PQR file of N, CA, C, O and H, with PARSE charges and radii, in Angstrom:
ATOM      1  N   MET A   1     219.880  68.128  62.422 -0.4000 1.5000
ATOM      2  CA  MET A   1     219.236  69.204  61.757 -0.0000 2.0000
ATOM      3  C   MET A   1     218.910  69.312  60.235  0.5500 1.7000
ATOM      4  O   MET A   1     218.162  70.065  59.612 -0.5500 1.4000
ATOM      5  N   HIS A   2     219.838  68.169  59.812 -0.4000 1.5000
ATOM      6  CA  HIS A   2     219.597  68.045  58.272 -0.0000 2.0000
ATOM      7  C   HIS A   2     218.232  67.615  57.855  0.5500 1.7000
ATOM      8  O   HIS A   2     217.781  67.827  56.730 -0.5500 1.4000
ATOM      9  H   HIS A   2     220.446  67.558  60.318  0.4000 1.0000
ATOM     10  N   ASP A   3     217.557  66.966  58.867 -0.4000 1.5000
ATOM     11  CA  ASP A   3     216.318  66.214  58.819 -0.0000 2.0000
ATOM     12  C   ASP A   3     215.117  67.297  59.083  0.5500 1.7000
ATOM     13  O   ASP A   3     213.928  66.987  59.003 -0.5500 1.4000
ATOM     14  H   ASP A   3     217.924  66.794  59.781  0.4000 1.0000
ATOM     15  N   GLY A   4     215.534  68.460  59.372 -0.4000 1.5000
ATOM     16  CA  GLY A   4     214.542  69.637  59.534 -0.0000 2.0000
ATOM     17  C   GLY A   4     214.258  69.694  61.083  0.5500 1.7000
ATOM     18  O   GLY A   4     213.329  70.358  61.541 -0.5500 1.4000
ATOM     19  H   GLY A   4     216.499  68.711  59.437  0.4000 1.0000
ATOM     20  N   LEU A   5     215.061  69.005  61.803 -0.4000 1.5000
ATOM     21  CA  LEU A   5     214.984  68.872  63.151 -0.0000 2.0000
ATOM     22  C   LEU A   5     215.303  70.373  63.818  0.5500 1.7000
ATOM     23  O   LEU A   5     216.167  71.043  63.252 -0.5500 1.4000
ATOM     24  H   LEU A   5     215.816  68.465  61.431  0.4000 1.0000
ATOM     25  N   ALA A   6     214.840  70.760  64.645 -0.4000 1.5000
ATOM     26  CA  ALA A   6     215.488  72.133  65.548 -0.0000 2.0000
ATOM     27  C   ALA A   6     215.738  71.693  66.770  0.5500 1.7000
ATOM     28  O   ALA A   6     215.098  70.778  67.287 -0.5500 1.4000
ATOM     29  H   ALA A   6     214.138  70.216  65.105  0.4000 1.0000
ATOM     30  N   VAL A   7     216.772  72.364  67.375 -0.4000 1.5000
ATOM     31  CA  VAL A   7     217.299  72.415  68.833 -0.0000 2.0000
ATOM     32  C   VAL A   7     217.003  73.556  69.695  0.5500 1.7000
ATOM     33  O   VAL A   7     217.188  74.698  69.274 -0.5500 1.4000
ATOM     34  H   VAL A   7     217.292  73.108  66.954  0.4000 1.0000
ATOM     35  N   THR A   8     216.564  73.339  70.850 -0.4000 1.5000
ATOM     36  CA  THR A   8     216.753  74.316  71.773 -0.0000 2.0000
ATOM     37  C   THR A   8     217.489  74.043  72.977  0.5500 1.7000
ATOM     38  O   THR A   8     217.249  73.104  73.736 -0.5500 1.4000
ATOM     39  H   THR A   8     216.413  72.412  71.192  0.4000 1.0000
ATOM     40  N   LEU A   9     218.571  75.066  73.150 -0.4000 1.5000
ATOM     41  CA  LEU A   9     219.294  74.913  74.411 -0.0000 2.0000
ATOM     42  C   LEU A   9     219.019  75.637  75.684  0.5500 1.7000
ATOM     43  O   LEU A   9     218.924  76.864  75.723 -0.5500 1.4000
ATOM     44  H   LEU A   9     218.767  75.829  72.534  0.4000 1.0000
ATOM     45  N   ASP A  10     218.895  74.889  76.692 -0.4000 1.5000
ATOM     46  CA  ASP A  10     218.602  75.731  77.976 -0.0000 2.0000
ATOM     47  C   ASP A  10     220.036  75.804  78.872  0.5500 1.7000
ATOM     48  O   ASP A  10     220.640  74.800  79.249 -0.5500 1.4000
ATOM     49  H   ASP A  10     218.971  73.892  76.660  0.4000 1.0000
ATOM     50  N   PHE A  11     220.406  77.030  79.105 -0.4000 1.5000
ATOM     51  CA  PHE A  11     221.321  77.036  80.193 -0.0000 2.0000
ATOM     52  C   PHE A  11     220.909  77.343  81.325  0.5500 1.7000
ATOM     53  O   PHE A  11     220.861  78.545  81.587 -0.5500 1.4000
ATOM     54  H   PHE A  11     219.915  77.845  78.800  0.4000 1.0000
ATOM     55  N   LEU A  12     220.529  76.465  82.239 -0.4000 1.5000
ATOM     56  CA  LEU A  12     219.861  76.711  83.524 -0.0000 2.0000
ATOM     57  C   LEU A  12     220.908  77.210  84.621  0.5500 1.7000
ATOM     58  O   LEU A  12     222.087  76.855  84.618 -0.5500 1.4000
ATOM     59  H   LEU A  12     220.568  75.489  82.026  0.4000 1.0000
ATOM     60  N   GLY A  13     220.448  77.911  85.384 -0.4000 1.5000
ATOM     61  CA  GLY A  13     221.051  78.309  86.573 -0.0000 2.0000
ATOM     62  C   GLY A  13     220.204  78.791  87.701  0.5500 1.7000
ATOM     63  O   GLY A  13     218.981  78.733  87.570 -0.5500 1.4000
ATOM     64  H   GLY A  13     219.491  78.199  85.386  0.4000 1.0000
ATOM     65  N   GLU A  14     220.791  79.314  88.919 -0.4000 1.5000
ATOM     66  CA  GLU A  14     220.036  79.666  89.936 -0.0000 2.0000
ATOM     67  C   GLU A  14     220.079  81.514  89.843  0.5500 1.7000
ATOM     68  O   GLU A  14     220.808  82.241  89.168 -0.5500 1.4000
ATOM     69  H   GLU A  14     221.784  79.361  89.026  0.4000 1.0000
ATOM     70  N   ASP A  15     219.165  81.795  90.654 -0.4000 1.5000
ATOM     71  CA  ASP A  15     219.193  83.225  90.710 -0.0000 2.0000
ATOM     72  C   ASP A  15     220.648  83.894  91.046  0.5500 1.7000
ATOM     73  O   ASP A  15     221.292  83.382  91.962 -0.5500 1.4000
ATOM     74  H   ASP A  15     218.572  81.205  91.202  0.4000 1.0000
ATOM     75  N   THR A  16     221.081  84.783  90.492 -0.4000 1.5000
ATOM     76  CA  THR A  16     222.592  85.416  90.692 -0.0000 2.0000
ATOM     77  C   THR A  16     222.418  86.086  92.202  0.5500 1.7000
ATOM     78  O   THR A  16     221.391  86.490  92.747 -0.5500 1.4000
ATOM     79  H   THR A  16     220.558  85.199  89.748  0.4000 1.0000
ATOM     80  N   GLU A  17     223.591  86.064  92.616 -0.4000 1.5000
ATOM     81  CA  GLU A  17     223.787  86.749  94.025 -0.0000 2.0000
ATOM     82  C   GLU A  17     224.541  87.919  94.169  0.5500 1.7000
ATOM     83  O   GLU A  17     224.648  88.521  95.237 -0.5500 1.4000
ATOM     84  H   GLU A  17     224.425  85.736  92.173  0.4000 1.0000
ATOM     85  N   ASP A  18     225.212  88.349  92.825 -0.4000 1.5000
ATOM     86  CA  ASP A  18     226.020  89.295  92.713 -0.0000 2.0000
ATOM     87  C   ASP A  18     226.107  89.693  91.440  0.5500 1.7000
ATOM     88  O   ASP A  18     225.576  88.920  90.642 -0.5500 1.4000
ATOM     89  H   ASP A  18     225.125  87.860  91.957  0.4000 1.0000
ATOM     90  N   ALA A  19     226.702  90.839  90.905 -0.4000 1.5000
ATOM     91  CA  ALA A  19     226.825  91.523  89.397 -0.0000 2.0000
ATOM     92  C   ALA A  19     227.859  90.572  88.668  0.5500 1.7000
ATOM     93  O   ALA A  19     227.809  90.335  87.461 -0.5500 1.4000
ATOM     94  H   ALA A  19     227.133  91.467  91.553  0.4000 1.0000
ATOM     95  N   GLY A  20     228.744  90.087  89.482 -0.4000 1.5000
ATOM     96  CA  GLY A  20     229.992  89.373  88.795 -0.0000 2.0000
ATOM     97  C   GLY A  20     229.243  87.798  88.226  0.5500 1.7000
ATOM     98  O   GLY A  20     229.572  87.254  87.172 -0.5500 1.4000
ATOM     99  H   GLY A  20     228.785  90.280  90.462  0.4000 1.0000
ATOM    100  N   GLN A  21     228.312  87.317  89.079 -0.4000 1.5000
ATOM    101  CA  GLN A  21     227.772  85.940  88.623 -0.0000 2.0000
ATOM    102  C   GLN A  21     226.706  86.471  87.356  0.5500 1.7000
ATOM    103  O   GLN A  21     226.367  85.701  86.457 -0.5500 1.4000
ATOM    104  H   GLN A  21     228.045  87.759  89.935  0.4000 1.0000
ATOM    105  N   ALA A  22     226.313  87.669  87.421 -0.4000 1.5000
ATOM    106  CA  ALA A  22     225.232  88.065  86.174 -0.0000 2.0000
ATOM    107  C   ALA A  22     226.072  88.205  84.974  0.5500 1.7000
ATOM    108  O   ALA A  22     225.689  87.767  83.889 -0.5500 1.4000
ATOM    109  H   ALA A  22     226.589  88.294  88.152  0.4000 1.0000
ATOM    110  N   ARG A  23     227.225  88.810  85.127 -0.4000 1.5000
ATOM    111  CA  ARG A  23     228.200  88.970  84.021 -0.0000 2.0000
ATOM    112  C   ARG A  23     228.618  87.875  83.493  0.5500 1.7000
ATOM    113  O   ARG A  23     228.532  87.673  82.282 -0.5500 1.4000
ATOM    114  H   ARG A  23     227.536  89.166  86.008  0.4000 1.0000
ATOM    115  N   ALA A  24     229.155  86.979  84.377 -0.4000 1.5000
ATOM    116  CA  ALA A  24     229.662  85.623  84.040 -0.0000 2.0000
ATOM    117  C   ALA A  24     228.358  84.751  83.353  0.5500 1.7000
ATOM    118  O   ALA A  24     228.736  83.995  82.458 -0.5500 1.4000
ATOM    119  H   ALA A  24     229.225  87.144  85.361  0.4000 1.0000
ATOM    120  N   ALA A  25     227.099  84.732  83.585 -0.4000 1.5000
ATOM    121  CA  ALA A  25     226.139  84.130  82.833 -0.0000 2.0000
ATOM    122  C   ALA A  25     226.027  84.914  81.660  0.5500 1.7000
ATOM    123  O   ALA A  25     225.924  84.183  80.675 -0.5500 1.4000
ATOM    124  H   ALA A  25     226.792  85.345  84.312  0.4000 1.0000
ATOM    125  N   THR A  26     226.005  86.208  81.363 -0.4000 1.5000
ATOM    126  CA  THR A  26     226.042  86.809  80.275 -0.0000 2.0000
ATOM    127  C   THR A  26     226.949  86.446  79.250  0.5500 1.7000
ATOM    128  O   THR A  26     226.646  86.242  78.074 -0.5500 1.4000
ATOM    129  H   THR A  26     226.089  86.802  82.163  0.4000 1.0000
ATOM    130  N   GLU A  27     228.275  86.364  79.844 -0.4000 1.5000
ATOM    131  CA  GLU A  27     229.189  85.972  78.885 -0.0000 2.0000
ATOM    132  C   GLU A  27     229.350  84.506  78.619  0.5500 1.7000
ATOM    133  O   GLU A  27     230.232  84.144  77.841 -0.5500 1.4000
ATOM    134  H   GLU A  27     228.521  86.530  80.799  0.4000 1.0000
ATOM    135  N   ALA A  28     228.659  83.735  79.136 -0.4000 1.5000
ATOM    136  CA  ALA A  28     228.425  82.216  79.005 -0.0000 2.0000
ATOM    137  C   ALA A  28     227.161  82.323  77.483  0.5500 1.7000
ATOM    138  O   ALA A  28     227.212  81.730  76.405 -0.5500 1.4000
ATOM    139  H   ALA A  28     227.943  84.029  79.768  0.4000 1.0000
ATOM    140  N   TYR A  29     226.429  83.034  77.856 -0.4000 1.5000
ATOM    141  CA  TYR A  29     225.405  83.143  76.631 -0.0000 2.0000
ATOM    142  C   TYR A  29     225.910  83.785  75.425  0.5500 1.7000
ATOM    143  O   TYR A  29     225.469  83.355  74.359 -0.5500 1.4000
ATOM    144  H   TYR A  29     226.388  83.516  78.731  0.4000 1.0000
ATOM    145  N   VAL A  30     226.672  84.642  75.403 -0.4000 1.5000
ATOM    146  CA  VAL A  30     227.198  85.467  74.278 -0.0000 2.0000
ATOM    147  C   VAL A  30     228.283  84.606  73.564  0.5500 1.7000
ATOM    148  O   VAL A  30     228.454  84.666  72.346 -0.5500 1.4000
ATOM    149  H   VAL A  30     227.030  84.991  76.269  0.4000 1.0000
ATOM    150  N   GLU A  31     229.092  83.702  74.495 -0.4000 1.5000
ATOM    151  CA  GLU A  31     229.941  82.606  73.712 -0.0000 2.0000
ATOM    152  C   GLU A  31     229.219  81.421  73.142  0.5500 1.7000
ATOM    153  O   GLU A  31     229.605  80.964  72.066 -0.5500 1.4000
ATOM    154  H   GLU A  31     228.953  83.653  75.484  0.4000 1.0000
ATOM    155  N   LEU A  32     228.269  80.919  73.732 -0.4000 1.5000
ATOM    156  CA  LEU A  32     227.644  79.884  73.246 -0.0000 2.0000
ATOM    157  C   LEU A  32     226.851  80.472  71.807  0.5500 1.7000
ATOM    158  O   LEU A  32     226.826  79.740  70.818 -0.5500 1.4000
ATOM    159  H   LEU A  32     227.955  81.290  74.606  0.4000 1.0000
ATOM    160  N   LEU A  33     226.226  81.809  71.770 -0.4000 1.5000
ATOM    161  CA  LEU A  33     225.645  82.275  70.549 -0.0000 2.0000
ATOM    162  C   LEU A  33     226.847  82.321  69.430  0.5500 1.7000
ATOM    163  O   LEU A  33     226.775  81.765  68.334 -0.5500 1.4000
ATOM    164  H   LEU A  33     226.247  82.404  72.574  0.4000 1.0000
ATOM    165  N   GLY A  34     227.751  82.940  69.814 -0.4000 1.5000
ATOM    166  CA  GLY A  34     229.074  82.907  68.817 -0.0000 2.0000
ATOM    167  C   GLY A  34     229.483  81.834  68.193  0.5500 1.7000
ATOM    168  O   GLY A  34     229.753  81.734  66.996 -0.5500 1.4000
ATOM    169  H   GLY A  34     227.810  83.391  70.704  0.4000 1.0000
ATOM    170  N   ALA A  35     229.545  80.706  69.334 -0.4000 1.5000
ATOM    171  CA  ALA A  35     229.992  79.429  68.809 -0.0000 2.0000
ATOM    172  C   ALA A  35     228.710  78.542  67.723  0.5500 1.7000
ATOM    173  O   ALA A  35     229.028  77.787  66.805 -0.5500 1.4000
ATOM    174  H   ALA A  35     229.325  80.787  70.306  0.4000 1.0000
ATOM    175  N   LEU A  36     227.527  78.815  68.050 -0.4000 1.5000
ATOM    176  CA  LEU A  36     226.505  78.408  67.279 -0.0000 2.0000
ATOM    177  C   LEU A  36     226.510  79.185  65.862  0.5500 1.7000
ATOM    178  O   LEU A  36     226.226  78.671  64.780 -0.5500 1.4000
ATOM    179  H   LEU A  36     227.269  79.429  68.796  0.4000 1.0000
ATOM    180  N   GLY A  37     226.827  80.305  66.047 -0.4000 1.5000
ATOM    181  CA  GLY A  37     226.439  81.230  64.796 -0.0000 2.0000
ATOM    182  C   GLY A  37     228.088  80.690  63.808  0.5500 1.7000
ATOM    183  O   GLY A  37     228.024  80.549  62.587 -0.5500 1.4000
ATOM    184  H   GLY A  37     227.059  80.723  66.926  0.4000 1.0000
ATOM    185  N   ALA A  38     229.289  80.478  64.500 -0.4000 1.5000
ATOM    186  CA  ALA A  38     230.320  80.016  63.697 -0.0000 2.0000
ATOM    187  C   ALA A  38     230.166  78.652  63.069  0.5500 1.7000
ATOM    188  O   ALA A  38     230.731  78.267  62.045 -0.5500 1.4000
ATOM    189  H   ALA A  38     229.341  80.593  65.492  0.4000 1.0000
ATOM    190  N   ALA A  39     229.304  77.962  63.839 -0.4000 1.5000
ATOM    191  CA  ALA A  39     229.186  76.387  63.234 -0.0000 2.0000
ATOM    192  C   ALA A  39     228.164  76.430  62.213  0.5500 1.7000
ATOM    193  O   ALA A  39     227.912  75.380  61.621 -0.5500 1.4000
ATOM    194  H   ALA A  39     228.845  78.275  64.670  0.4000 1.0000
ATOM    195  N   GLY A  40     227.482  77.580  61.891 -0.4000 1.5000
ATOM    196  CA  GLY A  40     226.257  77.595  61.135 -0.0000 2.0000
ATOM    197  C   GLY A  40     225.148  76.995  61.619  0.5500 1.7000
ATOM    198  O   GLY A  40     224.363  76.481  60.823 -0.5500 1.4000
ATOM    199  H   GLY A  40     227.687  78.433  62.371  0.4000 1.0000
ATOM    200  N   LEU A  41     224.913  76.962  62.946 -0.4000 1.5000
ATOM    201  CA  LEU A  41     223.674  76.360  63.615 -0.0000 2.0000
ATOM    202  C   LEU A  41     222.695  77.411  63.962  0.5500 1.7000
ATOM    203  O   LEU A  41     221.834  77.101  64.785 -0.5500 1.4000
ATOM    204  H   LEU A  41     225.551  77.380  63.593  0.4000 1.0000
ATOM    205  N   THR A  42     222.688  78.436  63.537 -0.4000 1.5000
ATOM    206  CA  THR A  42     221.698  79.312  63.592 -0.0000 2.0000
ATOM    207  C   THR A  42     221.024  79.537  62.259  0.5500 1.7000
ATOM    208  O   THR A  42     221.705  79.452  61.237 -0.5500 1.4000
ATOM    209  H   THR A  42     223.388  78.688  62.868  0.4000 1.0000
ATOM    210  N   PRO A  43     219.715  79.821  62.194 -0.5600 1.5000
ATOM    211  CA  PRO A  43     218.498  80.092  63.042  0.2800 2.0000
ATOM    212  C   PRO A  43     217.941  78.656  63.533  0.5500 1.7000
ATOM    213  O   PRO A  43     216.979  78.732  64.297 -0.5500 1.4000
ATOM    214  N   PRO A  44     218.317  77.589  63.266 -0.5600 1.5000
ATOM    215  CA  PRO A  44     217.445  76.414  63.551  0.2800 2.0000
ATOM    216  C   PRO A  44     217.699  76.073  65.286  0.5500 1.7000
ATOM    217  O   PRO A  44     217.037  75.213  65.867 -0.5500 1.4000
ATOM    218  N   THR A  45     218.564  76.750  65.840 -0.4000 1.5000
ATOM    219  CA  THR A  45     218.932  76.474  67.360 -0.0000 2.0000
ATOM    220  C   THR A  45     218.280  77.641  67.849  0.5500 1.7000
ATOM    221  O   THR A  45     218.363  78.699  67.225 -0.5500 1.4000
ATOM    222  H   THR A  45     219.102  77.449  65.369  0.4000 1.0000
ATOM    223  N   GLU A  46     217.537  77.528  69.082 -0.4000 1.5000
ATOM    224  CA  GLU A  46     216.984  78.419  70.080 -0.0000 2.0000
ATOM    225  C   GLU A  46     217.771  78.461  71.324  0.5500 1.7000
ATOM    226  O   GLU A  46     218.345  77.450  71.728 -0.5500 1.4000
ATOM    227  H   GLU A  46     217.470  76.669  69.589  0.4000 1.0000
ATOM    228  N   VAL A  47     217.812  79.324  71.806 -0.4000 1.5000
ATOM    229  CA  VAL A  47     218.610  79.708  73.076 -0.0000 2.0000
ATOM    230  C   VAL A  47     217.620  80.114  74.186  0.5500 1.7000
ATOM    231  O   VAL A  47     217.172  81.250  74.029 -0.5500 1.4000
ATOM    232  H   VAL A  47     217.346  80.146  71.477  0.4000 1.0000
ATOM    233  N   SER A  48     217.194  79.479  75.223 -0.4000 1.5000
ATOM    234  CA  SER A  48     216.231  80.107  76.343 -0.0000 2.0000
ATOM    235  C   SER A  48     217.357  80.651  77.302  0.5500 1.7000
ATOM    236  O   SER A  48     218.348  80.053  77.721 -0.5500 1.4000
ATOM    237  H   SER A  48     217.558  78.557  75.350  0.4000 1.0000
ATOM    238  N   VAL A  49     216.934  81.977  77.547 -0.4000 1.5000
ATOM    239  CA  VAL A  49     217.273  82.998  78.732 -0.0000 2.0000
ATOM    240  C   VAL A  49     216.649  82.864  79.762  0.5500 1.7000
ATOM    241  O   VAL A  49     215.437  82.652  79.712 -0.5500 1.4000
ATOM    242  H   VAL A  49     216.129  82.464  77.208  0.4000 1.0000
ATOM    243  N   LYS A  50     217.368  82.960  81.043 -0.4000 1.5000
ATOM    244  CA  LYS A  50     216.785  82.887  82.287 -0.0000 2.0000
ATOM    245  C   LYS A  50     217.134  84.327  82.835  0.5500 1.7000
ATOM    246  O   LYS A  50     218.286  84.681  83.083 -0.5500 1.4000
ATOM    247  H   LYS A  50     218.352  83.132  81.085  0.4000 1.0000
ATOM    248  N   LEU A  51     216.003  85.127  82.999 -0.4000 1.5000
ATOM    249  CA  LEU A  51     216.386  86.469  83.167 -0.0000 2.0000
ATOM    250  C   LEU A  51     216.837  86.579  84.680  0.5500 1.7000
ATOM    251  O   LEU A  51     217.415  87.625  84.975 -0.5500 1.4000
ATOM    252  H   LEU A  51     215.066  84.839  82.797  0.4000 1.0000
ATOM    253  N   SER A  52     216.651  85.644  85.673 -0.4000 1.5000
ATOM    254  CA  SER A  52     216.985  85.883  86.976 -0.0000 2.0000
ATOM    255  C   SER A  52     218.371  85.571  86.969  0.5500 1.7000
ATOM    256  O   SER A  52     218.989  86.138  87.870 -0.5500 1.4000
ATOM    257  H   SER A  52     216.181  84.795  85.433  0.4000 1.0000
ATOM    258  N   ALA A  53     219.158  84.721  86.104 -0.4000 1.5000
ATOM    259  CA  ALA A  53     220.623  84.578  86.117 -0.0000 2.0000
ATOM    260  C   ALA A  53     221.351  85.968  85.530  0.5500 1.7000
ATOM    261  O   ALA A  53     222.501  86.248  85.871 -0.5500 1.4000
ATOM    262  H   ALA A  53     218.657  84.260  85.371  0.4000 1.0000
ATOM    263  N   LEU A  54     220.678  86.708  84.730 -0.4000 1.5000
ATOM    264  CA  LEU A  54     221.165  87.846  84.493 -0.0000 2.0000
ATOM    265  C   LEU A  54     221.167  89.013  85.259  0.5500 1.7000
ATOM    266  O   LEU A  54     221.664  90.037  84.789 -0.5500 1.4000
ATOM    267  H   LEU A  54     219.745  86.481  84.453  0.4000 1.0000
ATOM    268  N   GLY A  55     220.629  88.993  86.488 -0.4000 1.5000
ATOM    269  CA  GLY A  55     220.770  89.901  87.623 -0.0000 2.0000
ATOM    270  C   GLY A  55     219.310  90.628  87.617  0.5500 1.7000
ATOM    271  O   GLY A  55     219.163  91.692  88.218 -0.5500 1.4000
ATOM    272  H   GLY A  55     220.226  88.161  86.869  0.4000 1.0000
ATOM    273  N   MET A  56     218.377  90.089  87.006 -0.4000 1.5000
ATOM    274  CA  MET A  56     217.040  90.801  87.109 -0.0000 2.0000
ATOM    275  C   MET A  56     216.491  91.185  88.617  0.5500 1.7000
ATOM    276  O   MET A  56     215.703  92.114  88.789 -0.5500 1.4000
ATOM    277  H   MET A  56     218.496  89.224  86.518  0.4000 1.0000
ATOM    278  N   LEU A  57     216.977  90.397  89.644 -0.4000 1.5000
ATOM    279  CA  LEU A  57     216.590  90.550  91.151 -0.0000 2.0000
ATOM    280  C   LEU A  57     217.537  91.411  91.920  0.5500 1.7000
ATOM    281  O   LEU A  57     217.286  91.837  93.048 -0.5500 1.4000
ATOM    282  H   LEU A  57     217.618  89.642  89.504  0.4000 1.0000
ATOM    283  N   LEU A  58     218.778  91.677  91.174 -0.4000 1.5000
ATOM    284  CA  LEU A  58     219.474  92.453  91.641 -0.0000 2.0000
ATOM    285  C   LEU A  58     219.698  94.021  91.351  0.5500 1.7000
ATOM    286  O   LEU A  58     220.088  94.909  92.110 -0.5500 1.4000
ATOM    287  H   LEU A  58     218.981  91.331  90.258  0.4000 1.0000
ATOM    288  N   ASP A  59     219.293  94.064  89.900 -0.4000 1.5000
ATOM    289  CA  ASP A  59     219.449  95.536  89.317 -0.0000 2.0000
ATOM    290  C   ASP A  59     218.967  95.717  88.032  0.5500 1.7000
ATOM    291  O   ASP A  59     219.616  95.292  87.076 -0.5500 1.4000
ATOM    292  H   ASP A  59     218.976  93.343  89.284  0.4000 1.0000
ATOM    293  N   GLU A  60     217.858  96.323  87.878 -0.4000 1.5000
ATOM    294  CA  GLU A  60     217.186  96.234  86.543 -0.0000 2.0000
ATOM    295  C   GLU A  60     218.106  96.971  85.322  0.5500 1.7000
ATOM    296  O   GLU A  60     217.974  96.567  84.166 -0.5500 1.4000
ATOM    297  H   GLU A  60     217.331  96.668  88.655  0.4000 1.0000
ATOM    298  N   LYS A  61     218.936  97.945  85.604 -0.4000 1.5000
ATOM    299  CA  LYS A  61     220.005  98.386  84.658 -0.0000 2.0000
ATOM    300  C   LYS A  61     220.939  97.158  84.329  0.5500 1.7000
ATOM    301  O   LYS A  61     221.289  96.934  83.171 -0.5500 1.4000
ATOM    302  H   LYS A  61     219.044  98.273  86.543  0.4000 1.0000
ATOM    303  N   LEU A  62     221.328  96.373  85.391 -0.4000 1.5000
ATOM    304  CA  LEU A  62     222.234  95.433  84.873 -0.0000 2.0000
ATOM    305  C   LEU A  62     221.693  94.331  84.068  0.5500 1.7000
ATOM    306  O   LEU A  62     222.300  93.831  83.121 -0.5500 1.4000
ATOM    307  H   LEU A  62     221.044  96.555  86.332  0.4000 1.0000
ATOM    308  N   ALA A  63     220.411  93.932  84.515 -0.4000 1.5000
ATOM    309  CA  ALA A  63     219.814  92.786  83.841 -0.0000 2.0000
ATOM    310  C   ALA A  63     219.401  93.339  82.259  0.5500 1.7000
ATOM    311  O   ALA A  63     219.415  92.642  81.244 -0.5500 1.4000
ATOM    312  H   ALA A  63     219.918  94.338  85.284  0.4000 1.0000
ATOM    313  N   SER A  64     219.078  94.615  82.339 -0.4000 1.5000
ATOM    314  CA  SER A  64     218.728  95.152  80.913 -0.0000 2.0000
ATOM    315  C   SER A  64     220.058  95.306  80.046  0.5500 1.7000
ATOM    316  O   SER A  64     220.053  95.067  78.839 -0.5500 1.4000
ATOM    317  H   SER A  64     219.067  95.181  83.163  0.4000 1.0000
ATOM    318  N   ASP A  65     221.169  95.708  80.716 -0.4000 1.5000
ATOM    319  CA  ASP A  65     222.242  95.538  79.771 -0.0000 2.0000
ATOM    320  C   ASP A  65     222.782  94.179  79.357  0.5500 1.7000
ATOM    321  O   ASP A  65     223.358  93.987  78.286 -0.5500 1.4000
ATOM    322  H   ASP A  65     221.174  95.902  81.697  0.4000 1.0000
ATOM    323  N   ASN A  66     222.555  93.247  80.280 -0.4000 1.5000
ATOM    324  CA  ASN A  66     222.919  91.927  79.868 -0.0000 2.0000
ATOM    325  C   ASN A  66     222.016  91.446  78.806  0.5500 1.7000
ATOM    326  O   ASN A  66     222.370  91.018  77.708 -0.5500 1.4000
ATOM    327  H   ASN A  66     222.087  93.402  81.150  0.4000 1.0000
ATOM    328  N   VAL A  67     220.957  91.549  79.197 -0.4000 1.5000
ATOM    329  CA  VAL A  67     220.038  91.068  78.008 -0.0000 2.0000
ATOM    330  C   VAL A  67     220.154  91.715  76.651  0.5500 1.7000
ATOM    331  O   VAL A  67     219.791  91.042  75.687 -0.5500 1.4000
ATOM    332  H   VAL A  67     220.669  91.898  80.089  0.4000 1.0000
ATOM    333  N   LEU A  68     220.612  92.934  76.451 -0.4000 1.5000
ATOM    334  CA  LEU A  68     220.896  93.708  75.276 -0.0000 2.0000
ATOM    335  C   LEU A  68     221.996  93.136  74.889  0.5500 1.7000
ATOM    336  O   LEU A  68     222.064  92.992  73.668 -0.5500 1.4000
ATOM    337  H   LEU A  68     220.907  93.481  77.234  0.4000 1.0000
ATOM    338  N   ALA A  69     223.010  92.703  75.577 -0.4000 1.5000
ATOM    339  CA  ALA A  69     224.405  92.026  75.065 -0.0000 2.0000
ATOM    340  C   ALA A  69     224.023  90.674  74.350  0.5500 1.7000
ATOM    341  O   ALA A  69     224.529  90.351  73.275 -0.5500 1.4000
ATOM    342  H   ALA A  69     222.955  92.819  76.569  0.4000 1.0000
ATOM    343  N   ILE A  70     223.153  89.953  74.978 -0.4000 1.5000
ATOM    344  CA  ILE A  70     222.675  88.553  74.508 -0.0000 2.0000
ATOM    345  C   ILE A  70     221.937  88.886  73.288  0.5500 1.7000
ATOM    346  O   ILE A  70     222.343  88.334  72.264 -0.5500 1.4000
ATOM    347  H   ILE A  70     222.742  90.216  75.852  0.4000 1.0000
ATOM    348  N   CYS A  71     220.924  89.685  73.187 -0.4000 1.5000
ATOM    349  CA  CYS A  71     220.381  89.904  71.925 -0.0000 2.0000
ATOM    350  C   CYS A  71     220.961  90.479  70.937  0.5500 1.7000
ATOM    351  O   CYS A  71     220.422  90.377  69.835 -0.5500 1.4000
ATOM    352  H   CYS A  71     220.595  90.133  74.019  0.4000 1.0000
ATOM    353  N   ARG A  72     222.203  91.232  71.067 -0.4000 1.5000
ATOM    354  CA  ARG A  72     223.084  91.671  69.977 -0.0000 2.0000
ATOM    355  C   ARG A  72     223.994  90.487  69.331  0.5500 1.7000
ATOM    356  O   ARG A  72     224.335  90.282  68.166 -0.5500 1.4000
ATOM    357  H   ARG A  72     222.641  91.314  71.963  0.4000 1.0000
ATOM    358  N   ALA A  73     224.250  89.795  70.530 -0.4000 1.5000
ATOM    359  CA  ALA A  73     225.050  88.377  70.201 -0.0000 2.0000
ATOM    360  C   ALA A  73     224.338  87.574  69.327  0.5500 1.7000
ATOM    361  O   ALA A  73     224.927  87.132  68.341 -0.5500 1.4000
ATOM    362  H   ALA A  73     223.972  89.961  71.476  0.4000 1.0000
ATOM    363  N   ALA A  74     222.970  87.263  69.551 -0.4000 1.5000
ATOM    364  CA  ALA A  74     222.011  86.546  68.767 -0.0000 2.0000
ATOM    365  C   ALA A  74     222.036  87.108  67.394  0.5500 1.7000
ATOM    366  O   ALA A  74     222.364  86.423  66.425 -0.5500 1.4000
ATOM    367  H   ALA A  74     222.492  87.622  70.352  0.4000 1.0000
ATOM    368  N   ASP A  75     221.716  88.258  67.318 -0.4000 1.5000
ATOM    369  CA  ASP A  75     221.541  89.116  65.984 -0.0000 2.0000
ATOM    370  C   ASP A  75     222.702  88.826  65.109  0.5500 1.7000
ATOM    371  O   ASP A  75     222.589  88.515  63.923 -0.5500 1.4000
ATOM    372  H   ASP A  75     221.450  88.814  68.105  0.4000 1.0000
ATOM    373  N   ALA A  76     223.758  88.935  65.710 -0.4000 1.5000
ATOM    374  CA  ALA A  76     225.089  88.858  64.968 -0.0000 2.0000
ATOM    375  C   ALA A  76     225.301  87.461  64.540  0.5500 1.7000
ATOM    376  O   ALA A  76     226.158  87.351  63.663 -0.5500 1.4000
ATOM    377  H   ALA A  76     223.850  89.187  66.673  0.4000 1.0000
ATOM    378  N   GLY A  77     224.668  86.218  64.983 -0.4000 1.5000
ATOM    379  CA  GLY A  77     224.778  85.080  65.014 -0.0000 2.0000
ATOM    380  C   GLY A  77     224.105  84.594  63.542  0.5500 1.7000
ATOM    381  O   GLY A  77     224.062  83.399  63.248 -0.5500 1.4000
ATOM    382  H   GLY A  77     223.972  86.307  65.696  0.4000 1.0000
TER
END
């Protein structure tokens, strides 16, 4: 990144089958964003978010809450 290179991280997974899996995926994103921020790797690093991993197909409110938590973590980083 010192040469002006940027990085995109993709945390891929399948559709979640229950709320627990959606929360676990959300926590993984939040932890990743926290670690990137602590290491000074933001903003040059971008993180792709897979909405189906956050419970989009299970419950819109659950997915919305999970996306909001990830956005807050990204904003804090």
